[in-house]
C-alpha positions in Angstrom: -69.2 -94.9 -33.4 -69.2 -93.9 -29.8 -66.3 -96.5 -29.0 -64.2 -94.9 -31.9 -64.7 -91.9 -30.7 -63.8 -92.5 -27.0 -60.5 -94.2 -28.5 -59.6 -91.3 -30.6 -60.0 -89.0 -27.4 -57.8 -91.3 -25.2 -55.4 -91.4 -28.0 -55.2 -87.3 -28.3 -55.1 -86.9 -24.5 -52.2 -89.5 -24.5 -50.2 -87.5 -27.1 -51.0 -84.1 -25.6 -49.6 -85.7 -22.2 -46.5 -87.0 -23.8 -45.8 -83.6 -25.3 -46.4 -81.9 -22.0 -44.1 -84.2 -20.2 -41.2 -84.3 -22.6 -41.3 -80.3 -22.9 -42.5 -79.7 -26.2 -45.5 -77.9 -25.3 -45.7 -74.2 -26.0 -45.5 -73.2 -22.4 -43.0 -70.7 -21.2 -39.7 -72.0 -20.1 -40.0 -73.1 -16.3 -38.0 -72.0 -13.5 -37.1 -73.4 -10.0 -35.5 -71.4 -7.2 -34.4 -72.8 -3.9 -32.3 -69.6 -3.1 -31.4 -69.2 0.4 -33.3 -72.3 1.7 -30.5 -73.7 4.0 -30.0 -76.7 1.8 -26.9 -79.2 2.3 -27.8 -81.1 -0.9 -29.6 -80.7 -4.2 -33.4 -81.3 -4.2 -34.6 -84.8 -5.4 -37.0 -85.1 -7.9 -36.5 -82.0 -9.7 -38.9 -81.1 -12.8 -37.3 -82.5 -15.8 -38.8 -79.7 -17.7 -36.6 -77.0 -15.8 -34.8 -74.6 -17.9 -33.4 -72.3 -15.3 -32.4 -73.7 -11.8 -31.3 -71.3 -8.7 -29.7 -72.9 -5.7 -27.7 -69.9 -4.6 -27.0 -68.9 -0.9 -27.3 -72.5 0.5 -24.8 -74.9 2.2 -24.4 -77.4 -0.7 -20.8 -79.2 -0.5 -21.3 -82.0 -3.2 -22.8 -82.0 -6.5 -24.0 -85.4 -8.2 -25.5 -86.3 -11.6 -28.2 -83.9 -12.4 -30.9 -85.7 -15.0 -32.2 -82.2 -16.5 -32.1 -82.5 -20.2 -33.9 -79.1 -21.0 -31.4 -77.1 -18.3 -30.1 -74.0 -19.8 -29.3 -72.1 -16.5 -27.9 -73.3 -13.4 -26.8 -70.9 -10.5 -24.8 -72.6 -7.5 -23.4 -69.4 -6.2 -22.6 -68.8 -2.4 -22.5 -72.3 -1.4 -19.9 -74.5 0.3 -19.2 -76.7 -3.1 -15.8 -78.4 -3.4 -16.8 -81.7 -5.0 -18.2 -82.2 -8.3 -18.8 -85.9 -9.3 -17.3 -86.8 -12.7 -20.5 -87.4 -14.4 -22.6 -84.5 -12.7 -22.9 -82.5 -16.1 -23.4 -85.3 -18.4 -27.1 -85.1 -18.7 -27.2 -81.6 -19.1 -27.0 -81.2 -22.7 -28.4 -77.9 -23.0 -26.6 -76.1 -20.3 -25.3 -72.5 -21.5 -24.8 -70.5 -18.1 -23.3 -71.8 -15.3 -22.7 -69.8 -12.1 -20.2 -71.4 -9.6 -18.8 -68.2 -7.8 -18.2 -68.0 -4.0 -17.3 -71.8 -3.6 -14.4 -73.8 -2.6 -13.5 -75.1 -6.4 -9.6 -75.1 -5.8 -10.0 -78.5 -3.7 -10.5 -81.8 -5.6 -9.4 -80.5 -8.9 -9.1 -83.7 -10.3 -13.0 -84.7 -10.2 -14.2 -81.3 -10.6 -12.1 -80.2 -13.6 -13.2 -84.0 -15.3 -16.9 -82.9 -14.6 -16.4 -80.0 -16.7 -15.3 -81.8 -19.8 -18.5 -82.8 -20.5 -20.1 -79.4 -21.0 -20.1 -78.8 -24.4 -22.3 -75.9 -24.9 -21.4 -73.6 -22.1 -21.3 -69.9 -23.3 -20.9 -68.1 -19.9 -19.1 -69.4 -16.8 -18.6 -67.7 -13.2 -16.0 -69.2 -11.1 -15.0 -66.1 -9.2 -14.1 -66.2 -5.7 -13.0 -69.9 -5.5 -9.4 -69.5 -4.5 -8.3 -70.7 -7.8 -4.4 -70.9 -8.5 -3.4 -70.0 -12.0 -2.8 -74.0 -12.7 -6.4 -74.7 -11.5 -7.9 -72.1 -13.6 -6.1 -73.5 -16.7 -7.6 -76.7 -15.8 -11.2 -75.6 -15.7 -10.8 -73.6 -18.9 -9.5 -76.4 -21.0 -11.4 -77.0 -24.3 -14.3 -74.6 -23.9 -14.8 -73.6 -27.6 -18.3 -72.3 -27.0 -17.3 -70.0 -24.1 -18.1 -66.3 -24.8 -18.4 -64.9 -21.2 -15.9 -65.6 -18.1 -15.8 -64.3 -15.1 -12.8 -65.0 -12.6 -13.1 -62.2 -10.1 -11.6 -62.6 -6.5 -9.3 -65.4 -6.9 -5.5 -66.2 -6.4 -4.3 -65.7 -10.0 -0.6 -64.4 -10.2 0.8 -65.2 -13.4 -1.3 -65.6 -17.1 0.2 -67.9 -19.4 -0.5 -68.3 -23.2 -2.0 -71.6 -22.2 -4.8 -69.9 -19.9 -7.2 -69.8 -22.7 -6.1 -72.3 -25.1 -9.3 -74.2 -26.5 -11.5 -71.0 -25.5 -10.8 -69.0 -28.4 -14.5 -67.8 -28.7 -14.2 -65.7 -25.6 -15.8 -62.3 -25.9 -15.9 -61.0 -22.3 -13.2 -61.8 -19.7 -13.5 -60.6 -16.0 -10.4 -61.0 -14.0 -10.7 -58.3 -11.5 -9.3 -58.5 -8.0 -6.6 -61.0 -8.4 -2.9 -61.0 -7.9 -1.8 -60.6 -11.5 1.4 -59.1 -12.0 2.6 -60.9 -15.2 0.9 -61.4 -18.5 3.0 -63.6 -21.1 3.0 -62.5 -24.6 0.0 -64.6 -26.6 -2.3 -64.9 -23.5 -4.8 -62.6 -25.1 -3.7 -62.1 -28.6 -5.2 -65.3 -30.0 -8.6 -64.5 -28.8 -9.9 -62.8 -31.9 -13.3 -62.1 -30.8 -12.4 -60.5 -27.2 -14.2 -57.3 -27.0 -14.4 -56.5 -23.2 -11.4 -57.4 -20.8 -11.3 -56.2 -17.0 -8.1 -56.6 -15.3 -8.9 -53.9 -12.4 -7.5 -54.5 -8.8 -4.3 -56.5 -9.9 -0.6 -55.9 -9.5 0.4 -54.8 -12.9 3.1 -52.2 -13.0 3.5 -51.6 -16.8 1.8 -52.2 -20.2 5.1 -51.9 -22.5 3.5 -52.8 -25.9 -0.2 -52.8 -25.8 -1.2 -55.0 -29.0 -4.8 -56.1 -28.6 -6.1 -54.4 -31.3 -9.6 -56.5 -31.2 -10.8 -55.1 -27.8 -13.2 -52.4 -27.3 -13.3 -52.2 -23.6 -10.3 -52.3 -21.7 -10.0 -51.9 -17.6 -6.8 -51.7 -15.9 -7.8 -49.3 -12.8 -6.4 -49.7 -9.3 -3.2 -51.5 -10.6 0.3 -50.2 -10.1 1.0 -49.1 -13.5 3.7 -46.4 -14.0 3.2 -46.1 -18.0 1.1 -47.4 -21.0 2.9 -47.6 -24.1 1.8 -48.7 -27.7 4.2 -49.1 -30.5 3.6 -47.0 -33.6 2.4 -49.0 -36.4 -0.4 -49.1 -38.9 -2.8 -51.6 -37.3 -6.5 -50.3 -36.6 -7.4 -50.6 -33.0 -10.9 -51.0 -32.0 -10.5 -49.7 -28.4 -13.3 -47.3 -27.5 -12.9 -47.3 -23.8 -9.6 -47.3 -21.6 -9.5 -47.0 -17.9 -6.5 -46.2 -16.5 -7.8 -44.6 -13.1 -6.1 -45.1 -9.7 -2.5 -45.9 -10.8 0.9 -44.4 -10.7 0.7 -42.6 -13.9 3.4 -39.8 -14.4 2.6 -39.3 -18.2 -0.3 -39.3 -20.7 -0.6 -43.0 -22.2 0.8 -43.4 -25.6 -2.1 -44.8 -27.3 -2.3 -46.5 -30.8 -1.8 -44.2 -33.8 -4.8 -45.8 -35.7 -7.2 -45.8 -32.6 -11.0 -45.4 -32.1 -10.6 -44.3 -28.3 -13.7 -42.2 -27.1 -13.6 -42.7 -23.3 -10.4 -42.3 -21.2 -10.1 -42.6 -17.5 -7.0 -41.1 -15.9 -8.2 -39.9 -12.5 -6.2 -40.6 -9.3 -2.9 -40.8 -10.7 0.4 -38.7 -10.7 0.3 -37.2 -14.0 1.6 -33.6 -14.1 3.7 -33.7 -11.2 6.8 -33.1 -13.6 5.5 -29.4 -13.2 5.6 -28.1 -16.8 3.7 -29.5 -19.8 7.0 -29.5 -22.0 8.8 -31.6 -19.6 6.0 -34.2 -19.2 5.8 -34.5 -22.9 9.9 -34.9 -23.3 9.9 -37.5 -20.7 7.0 -39.5 -22.2 8.7 -39.6 -25.9 12.1 -40.6 -24.2 10.3 -43.4 -22.5 8.8 -44.5 -25.5 12.1 -44.3 -27.3 13.6 -46.5 -24.3 10.7 -49.1 -24.3 10.8 -49.4 -28.2 14.4 -49.2 -28.6 14.3 -46.3 -31.0 17.0 -43.8 -31.8 14.8 -41.3 -33.1 15.0 -38.1 -31.2 13.0 -35.5 -33.0 9.6 -37.6 -33.3 6.9 -36.4 -30.7 5.2 -39.9 -30.5 2.7 -38.9 -27.7 1.3 -35.9 -29.7 1.4 -37.6 -33.2 -1.0 -40.5 -31.8 -3.2 -38.2 -29.6 -3.7 -36.0 -32.8 -5.7 -38.7 -34.4 -7.7 -39.8 -31.1 -11.5 -39.1 -31.7 -11.8 -38.9 -27.7 -15.1 -37.0 -26.6 -14.6 -37.8 -23.0 -11.4 -37.5 -20.5 -11.3 -37.5 -16.7 -8.0 -36.1 -15.3 -9.2 -35.5 -12.0 -7.3 -36.2 -8.9 -4.0 -35.6 -10.8 -0.8 -33.4 -9.9 -1.4 -30.8 -12.6 0.0 -27.3 -11.4 -0.5 -26.1 -15.2 -3.1 -26.5 -17.7 -1.9 -28.8 -20.6 -3.1 -26.7 -23.3 -1.2 -27.9 -26.1 -1.9 -31.9 -25.4 -5.4 -31.3 -24.7 -6.2 -29.0 -27.9 -5.1 -31.6 -30.2 -8.3 -33.4 -29.2 -10.7 -32.1 -31.6 -13.7 -34.3 -30.7 -13.4 -33.9 -27.2 -16.9 -32.6 -25.5 -16.4 -33.4 -21.9 -13.4 -32.8 -19.7 -13.1 -33.3 -15.9 -9.9 -31.4 -14.5 -11.4 -31.2 -10.8 -9.0 -31.7 -7.8 -5.8 -30.7 -9.2 -3.3 -28.1 -8.2 -4.1 -25.1 -10.6 -3.8 -21.5 -9.1 -3.7 -19.8 -12.5 -4.6 -20.9 -16.1 -1.9 -18.9 -18.1 -1.7 -19.2 -21.9 1.7 -20.8 -21.8 1.7 -21.7 -25.6 5.1 -22.1 -27.6 5.0 -19.5 -30.5 7.6 -21.9 -32.7 10.2 -18.7 -33.0 7.1 -17.0 -34.8 6.8 -12.9 -33.7 3.8 -11.6 -32.9 1.0 -12.3 -30.4 0.7 -15.6 -28.7 -0.4 -18.4 -30.7 -4.1 -19.2 -30.5 -5.0 -22.8 -29.9 -8.7 -23.8 -29.6 -10.9 -26.6 -28.1 -13.6 -26.7 -30.8 -16.2 -29.4 -29.5 -15.4 -29.0 -25.6 -19.0 -28.4 -24.3 -18.6 -29.5 -20.5 -15.5 -28.6 -18.3 -15.1 -29.3 -14.6 -12.2 -27.3 -12.8 -13.6 -27.9 -9.4 -11.5 -27.4 -6.1 -8.1 -26.4 -7.9 -7.4 -23.0 -6.1 -8.0 -21.1 -9.3 -7.5 -17.4 -8.9 -7.3 -16.3 -12.5 -8.1 -17.6 -15.8 -6.5 -16.1 -19.0 -9.0 -14.4 -21.4 -7.2 -16.2 -24.2 -8.0 -19.6 -22.5 -11.8 -18.5 -22.2 -11.6 -17.6 -25.7 -10.3 -21.0 -27.1 -13.9 -22.3 -25.6 -15.8 -21.7 -28.5 -18.6 -24.2 -27.6 -18.4 -24.4 -23.8 -21.9 -25.0 -22.1 -21.1 -26.1 -18.7 -18.2 -24.7 -16.5 -18.0 -25.9 -12.9 -15.8 -23.6 -10.9 -16.8 -24.7 -7.6 -14.5 -24.3 -4.6 -11.8 -21.9 -6.1 -11.4 -18.3 -6.0 -12.7 -17.0 -9.1 -14.1 -13.5 -9.1 -16.5 -12.4 -11.9 -15.4 -9.1 -13.5 -17.9 -6.5 -14.8 -18.6 -6.4 -18.5 -15.7 -6.5 -20.7 -17.0 -3.1 -22.2 -16.5 -1.6 -18.8 -13.1 -2.9 -18.2 -11.9 -1.7 -21.9 -12.8 2.0 -20.8 -10.1 2.0 -18.4 -7.7 -0.7 -19.5 -5.8 -1.6 -22.8 -7.1 -4.9 -24.3 -3.4 -6.0 -23.9 -3.7 -5.5 -20.0 -7.2 -7.2 -19.9 -5.8 -10.2 -21.8 -2.7 -10.7 -19.8 -3.2 -9.0 -16.2 -6.8 -9.4 -15.3 -6.9 -11.1 -12.1 -10.9 -11.6 -12.3 -12.8 -13.9 -14.9 -14.6 -12.1 -17.9 -17.5 -14.7 -18.2 -19.0 -12.3 -21.0 -16.5 -14.0 -23.7 -18.4 -17.4 -23.1 -21.2 -16.7 -25.5 -22.3 -20.3 -25.6 -22.4 -20.8 -21.5 -25.4 -22.1 -20.2 -24.7 -23.5 -16.9 -22.0 -21.9 -14.1 -21.2 -23.0 -10.9 -19.4 -20.2 -8.7 -20.1 -21.8 -5.5 -17.7 -21.7 -2.6 -15.3 -19.0 -4.5 -15.5 -16.5 -1.6 -17.1 -14.0 -4.1 -17.4 -10.7 -2.0 -19.1 -8.3 -5.0 -21.0 -9.4 -7.9 -20.4 -6.5 -10.1 -23.2 -5.0 -12.7 -23.3 -6.9 -15.9 -21.1 -9.6 -15.0 -23.0 -12.0 -17.3 -24.2 -9.3 -19.7 -23.2 -11.2 -22.8 -24.3 -14.7 -21.5 -27.5 -16.4 -22.0 -27.1 -18.4 -18.7 -29.9 -21.2 -17.9 -28.6 -22.0 -14.3 -26.2 -20.0 -12.1 -24.7 -21.3 -8.6 -23.5 -18.7 -6.3 -23.9 -20.3 -2.8 -21.8 -20.6 0.2 -20.2 -17.1 -0.8 -20.3 -15.5 2.5 -21.1 -11.7 2.7 -22.1 -11.6 -1.1 -23.1 -8.1 -1.9 -25.2 -8.0 -5.5 -24.9 -4.6 -7.1 -27.9 -3.4 -9.0 -27.8 -4.7 -12.5 -25.6 -7.9 -11.3 -28.1 -10.1 -13.4 -28.6 -7.8 -16.5 -28.6 -9.7 -19.7 -29.6 -13.0 -18.2 -33.1 -12.0 -16.7 -34.7 -13.7 -19.7 -33.0 -16.9 -19.9 -32.1 -17.9 -16.3 -34.1 -20.9 -15.0 -32.2 -21.9 -11.9 -30.4 -19.5 -9.4 -28.8 -20.8 -6.1 -28.2 -18.1 -3.6 -28.1 -20.0 -0.6 -25.5 -19.8 2.5 -24.6 -16.2 1.4 -25.4 -14.4 4.7 -28.1 -12.2 3.2 -30.6 -10.1 4.6 -34.0 -8.9 3.0 -32.2 -5.6 2.0 -29.4 -7.6 0.1 -31.7 -9.6 -2.4 -33.0 -7.5 -4.8 -33.7 -9.5 -7.9 -35.1 -8.1 -11.4 -38.1 -9.6 -13.2 -37.0 -12.9 -14.3 -39.3 -14.2 -16.9 -37.7 -17.7 -17.2 -37.0 -18.5 -13.5 -38.1 -21.7 -12.3 -36.0 -23.0 -9.5 -34.8 -20.7 -6.7 -32.8 -21.7 -3.5 -32.5 -19.0 -1.0 -32.1 -21.2 1.8 -29.7 -20.6 4.9 -29.6 -16.8 5.0 -31.3 -14.1 7.1 -34.4 -13.3 5.0 -37.7 -12.4 6.4 -39.6 -11.0 3.2 -39.8 -12.3 -0.5 -39.3 -9.9 -3.3 -42.4 -9.1 -5.2 -40.4 -9.4 -8.3 -41.0 -13.2 -8.0 -44.3 -12.7 -9.2 -43.4 -12.5 -12.7 -41.2 -15.7 -12.4 -42.6 -19.3 -13.5 -41.3 -20.7 -10.5 -41.7 -24.5 -10.0 -39.4 -25.1 -7.0 -38.7 -22.6 -4.0 -36.4 -23.2 -1.2 -36.8 -20.9 1.8 -34.9 -23.3 4.5 -33.3 -21.7 7.6 -34.3 -18.2 7.2 -36.2 -15.8 9.6 -39.6 -15.9 7.9 -42.6 -15.4 10.0 -45.3 -15.3 7.3 -45.2 -15.1 3.6 -47.0 -12.3 1.3 -50.5 -14.1 0.7 -51.1 -12.2 -2.6 -47.6 -13.3 -4.0 -47.9 -16.9 -3.0 -51.3 -16.7 -4.9 -49.5 -15.4 -7.8 -46.8 -18.1 -7.8 -49.4 -20.9 -7.0 -50.0 -20.9 -11.1 -46.8 -22.5 -11.5 -45.2 -23.6 -8.2 -45.0 -27.6 -7.5 -42.6 -27.6 -4.8 -41.5 -25.6 -1.7 -39.2 -26.1 1.3 -40.0 -23.8 4.5 -38.4 -25.8 7.4 -36.2 -23.9 9.7 -38.2 -20.6 9.9 -40.0 -18.7 13.0 -43.5 -19.2 11.1 -46.4 -17.6 13.1 -49.4 -20.4 13.2 -51.8 -17.5 13.1 -50.5 -15.6 10.1 -50.4 -18.7 7.6 -53.2 -18.2 5.3 -50.6 -18.4 2.7 -49.9 -22.0 3.9 -53.5 -23.1 3.8 -53.6 -22.0 0.3 -50.4 -24.0 -0.5 -52.1 -27.0 1.0 -55.4 -26.0 -1.0 -53.6 -26.2 -4.1 -51.7 -29.5 -3.6 -48.2 -27.8 -3.8 -45.6 -30.2 -2.4 -44.0 -29.3 1.2 -41.7 -32.4 1.5 -40.1 -31.1 4.8 -43.8 -30.2 6.4 -43.2 -32.8 9.0 -40.1 -31.1 10.3 -41.5 -27.7 10.0 -43.1 -25.9 13.4 -44.7 -22.7 13.9 -45.2 -20.6 17.0 -48.1 -19.4 19.2 -47.7 -17.4 22.4 -48.1 -20.8 24.3 -45.0 -22.1 22.3 -44.4 -24.1 19.3 -46.6 -26.9 17.6 -46.2 -29.0 14.5 -47.1 -27.7 11.5 -48.8 -30.6 10.4 -51.0 -30.5 13.4 -51.8 -26.7 12.7 -53.0 -27.9 9.3 -55.2 -30.6 10.7 -57.2 -28.1 12.7 -56.0 -24.3 12.4 -59.3 -22.7 13.5 -58.7 -24.6 16.9 -55.0 -23.9 17.3 -55.5 -20.1 16.6 -58.9 -20.2 18.7 -56.8 -21.3 21.7 -54.2 -18.7 20.7 -56.9 -15.8 20.8 -58.5 -17.1 23.9 -55.3 -17.4 25.8 -54.4 -13.5 24.5 -57.9 -12.8 25.8 -57.3 -14.6 29.2 -54.2 -12.8 29.6 -55.6 -9.4 29.1 -58.3 -10.1 31.7 -55.9 -11.3 34.2 -53.8 -8.2 33.8 -56.7 -5.7 34.1 -58.0 -7.5 37.4 -54.3 -7.3 38.8 -53.9 -3.4 37.8 -57.6 -2.6 39.3 -56.4 -4.6 42.6 -53.3 -2.8 42.7 -54.8 0.5 42.4 -57.3 0.0 45.1 -54.9 -1.1 47.3 -52.8 1.7 47.1 -55.6 4.2 47.2 -56.7 2.4 50.5 -53.0 2.6 51.9 -53.0 6.3 51.2 -56.3 6.9 52.7 -55.1 4.9 55.7 -51.8 7.0 56.1 -53.9 10.5 55.8 -56.2 9.4 58.5 -53.5 8.2 60.9 -51.6 11.5 60.3 -54.9 13.5 61.3 -55.2 11.6 64.4 -51.8 12.2 65.5 -52.2 16.2 65.1 -55.5 16.0 67.2 -53.7 14.3 70.1 -50.6 16.9 70.1 -53.4 19.8 70.2 
């Protein structure tokens, strides 16, 4: 019986060992990494159970037969590989991901491309930065029906032929960024019915005459030399959601598919708007469309008719050449939520809207979904109230680095001007119209005076007034926002303590008053639930201890460096330390005694000793002064008495 039990145990062990060796155990897939090991060849005796093998960043030049039947991922990137034996991949039946980027695969094409024929299940291939020519790339990609992801960045491709992806119709992602592509033959991408992501950035493409890839979801054509992008008007449904045309030479808005799904459009760093007027730009774009499509119809506005149906939520028009705001074109985008119009050439936003020969007041357009508008660095001086009226849902307005001046409340203006004068001639901006506005950035606008009730009808959550030198805030400047404002920036406004008059702000959590000339905090801060306070680079010698105690209930973060702090009047600082309030710049903060400056961290380690030395030094100096005064007094007295005696002696001799 014992013999039978022993034989059964041997059999069970044998079976379990075989299962383990053949990789059929329940253990997790094993991974082998020889990354950055200065290897000149593939290690011998690799574990046959390997599922992932990383041999990147070595000096391997040749690849011979690999006997790894369970291998799924192989990384040979950043080697010197230029020769792959014809049978190198024959035993890699499970291989799905292969990374051969940054090698020299443009050499030995015959052997290398034959080796590729045996990879039947490959789903992901990276052959970037290999010096591949057009013909070499075609050979490597031949008959790869299972391939889904292809990366070929940084090669020497110039022309894409309709044979490039023949046999690889299952591709979903193609990245050919940073090549020399200037020509794409018709039929190159059209057969790839599953293609969703195409990256052709950093190439030499000059124009897109008739975009027909209705299967794409994301197309990147940035950093080429594109002058226009045109799509023929048809009833095909395009799936395109993201189109990146940034860093090109576009003069016009792209003419997109009529039936499109576009949500994100990147047009920054182009030449759009260089034709001065919106009407001229639209007219020229439509003329270009008719020329490309060889159409004779003159009256059709193809640009606007297609944009009208575009479900766009984000557009970036920064770093272009606009001198006027394209009101009519952008107002067609009824779903638009975010618009970046920074770094253009606007000086004024004028309500320049055609009336279509209708008499009466100017036609009012709207931006019904726009929540975020960036107008930074345009040189703006005035904004039409009719434009502000169109921003019915605006929440964030960035006007940094312009010359915009806030008006007093519209009610105050109306008492002295007619409504028409306000709408057409006002040089300041009346933010009171923007009832939905929450975040306003007026940094670097050279604002001299903040009028009373400037934000009376707003419910601002954050306000940036930094870098407005010599800013004067009139009494009541924050009227209307004292219960909603959570963040206020008043840094670099050349402000003295007498200039800082803040009302009780019951929601204020972040206050930045750095880089001014302040030496006293306003007592009104005691009713604010401040969490962050920035006092850097002012003239503070000490802080009100009772005020700090009141603020410590909410305060989490405080900056104090760059002030002339008194070491021995720092009870407030000890309390901050005691309440674990973070002081990120404490290592850069110094305080002074009569003997000079010491680091605040040294003072906090032993404040009693530092101040005792300071006190003793003061007492010592006082004692020394007393001794000196007494000595001088005695000396003068003795000198006077000696002089009198001398005079008396002289008189007696004369007698």
